[in-house]
Structures are given as C-alpha cells and as structure tokens.
N, C-alpha and C positions, 0 to 999 in steps of 0.2 A: 593628466586627469581624468580625461574623456576614458581612456583606456581602463583606468584603475574601475570607475563607475562600470563600464559595460563588462568586464570582470566579474565584480560583485554581484552584478545581475545575474551574469551567467551561472554562479556558483548556487546562488537562490535558488534558480529556475531546474537546476540539476538537482538540487535537493528535493523541491517539490516534484519531479518527474520519480525520482526514487521512492518518494513518500505513496504516491500515486501505484508504482508497482506493488510494494509490500500489500497496500490496500488490496487491491486486486487478487494478490495471492491469498487473501485470507478469504475468499470468496469461493465456496465450495463448488465444482462442476459435474460431480458424481462419481468423479475417481477420486480414491484414496490419494491422499498428499499431505506431509507434516505440515507443510505452510499453512494448512487451515488454523492450527494450534498456535500461531508465532505470537498472536495478540492476548491468548488465554494467559491470566494471570491466578496464580494459586494463594494461599494463606500458608503460608510455610513459617510455623513458627512465630506468628503475629505479624509476620509481612509481607506484602505481597510482591511475588516472585515470580517472574515468567518461566513458565512450562519449560521453555527448553534449556532451563539452567539446572532443571531438577530430573529430567527422565532421556533416558534417549528412546530413537522412533526405530521403528521396523516396518517396512511395507510389504506382505509377503506373497500379495495379490491385489488387485484393481481396487478391492472393495473394503478392505481391511488395514489397519493401523494397529500396530503390537507397541505400547509405551511403558517401558519398563523404567519405573523408579529406580534413580541413583540409591536414594533412603527407602527401604519398605515401608518404614512408620509414617510417611507421607502418602502410601498408596489412596487411604482414603480422601486426603482434602484435596488429590491430583482428581480422583474420580467425581468429586463433588463439584470442581470447577469447570470439568468437562462438563457436566449434565447442565450446568448454568449456563455456558458458552451458547453462541447464537448458531453453530454449524449445525445444528440439528439432527446429532446422533447420539445412540445410547450409549455408553461404555460398561462393558461388564467387567468385573476384576474378579481373578481366581488366586489371590494371596500375593501373588511376585510380579505381576504385569498385569494392564489393562487391555483388553481388547476393544476397538472400536469398529461396530460394523457399518460403514457408509451406506444408508438405502438410497434408494433408486429415487432421482428426481421425478415430478410430476411435471407436466407441461406447464398446467398455472405456478408450479414453484420455482420453473424455469425464467419465466416469464417475471416472477417478480426479482430474482436474481438480475435479469438485466436492467432492469429497472434503478437498483440500488447501484451495478457498476456504471451505469450511464452519471448516477446522483455524485458518485465518488470523482468519476471522469470530469463533470463537470466544475466541482469543486478543486479540482487540480488544475482545471483552467483558468480560475478565477485567481486562484494563487499566485499564476503564473503571470498573469495580467497586472495581480497587483503589484510583483517586483518589478514589471514593466515601467508600469506609472509613476512608480516612485524613482526609478532610475533616471525617467524622463523628466521628473520635477527637478530632479538636480542637475541634468545637463541642462534646463532650460534658466536655473538660476544660475548657473557658473556662465553661459552666455549673456545673460541680464548685468550680471555683475562686472563683465568684461575680463574675466579669467580667460575665455576662448573666443575665437571669433566665430561669426555666425554662421561660416561654411564648416566651419571644424564640428559646431554643432549640429549641424544638418547632417551632416556625414555622420556622426556618434549617433543619431536618431535611427540613422536608415538602419545602422548595423544592431540596433537596438532592436528595430521592429524585425529583423530578419532571425535573429536570436530568439525572439518570443515565437514568432513562427513555428522555427525549426522544434522548438519543445513541445506548442500547442498540437502539430502534425504530430509529434512524437506520443503525446496523449493520444490523440486519434487513434493511431495505429494499435497501441495496447487495447484500447477499448474495444474496437473492432475485431481484436483477436481474441479478446475473452470473450464478447459475445458469440460469436463464433462456437468457442469453446462450450459455453453455456448450452447454446440451443443445437449443438450437436447430440445427437441420439443414441 
C-alpha cells in the first residue's frame, strides 16, 4: 500500500517536472528555437490546432525561424496566430513560408522573463508539494486505519520527503539554468 502511494506520487511529481520543462521552453532567450511556438494554437478550419501539427520548422541561423505550412491555405491563419502569440516577434510571409526574426532582448525585457520563469518555477514547486500533501494524507489514513504500522508509515513519509526534495531540487536546477540563459548577453 505504501509503495503504491509513493509510486503514484512519484509519477505525478514527474509529470509536474515535465510540465515545468515545457513551460520553460516556451520562454524565449534571444535565440531562435521552435519550442517557442509549442503552445501556439491556430484556428484551422474552425478548430484550434497546435502549430506543430500544421507546419515544419527550420532554424537557418540564431535569430531566424522558418515555418513552412503543410497546407499553404493555412498560411494566413498561422501568421495571425504567430502575431497574436506572446513571443514578441513579427512574422513575415512570402506566400509559401513564414519567416520569423527574433529581435534582440533588452535588459529590461530579460528581467521580465526572469520574473515569469520564477513564477512558473514556483507554480511547479507548489504542484509538487500538493502531490506530497495528498500522498502524506493517504499514508496518515493508512496508519490511522491500522492497515500499516506506525514505523512503516514513518518510513514511507521519509521516502516521500526525499522524493519531494529530489523533484523540487530538479525544478530549482532548471530554473537556475533558464535564468542564466536569459541573462546571458
């Protein structure tokens, strides 16, 4: 019972960590990266479709992303979705593909992005702590109901704490790397 609870908590914490990685990838650092557009949704024939499913990406240099739609008729909708996205780059369309030139980040804008990254990092840590709290409540209930002994419950709680610390430290490490990337000129 304890092992199942710990396994479930570990899986949920791992999913929170992966979500944080995806969130961090969507924040631009001054270099062209197709991951910037991973959460952009395009109105494609009346339904919101992820841009990754509608086009291929190429990065010819550090500041340019070329986006080639699989269906040329979707070019205008893709360009509109890119313009409306929070990336802060202006797309230009040549009739067959879209060229996005990533502008240089100002120091002020870099600091804003650092604040956003810290907020997303804190959200991920809160999610991990919530998974810990739910698992701890379950462990406490198992001990209270007499399904497991107090010693086993305490051991399970220690394992849960080390699991939580491991995932929170991983988020801190991701956060530190992303901040360094953002502040790099």
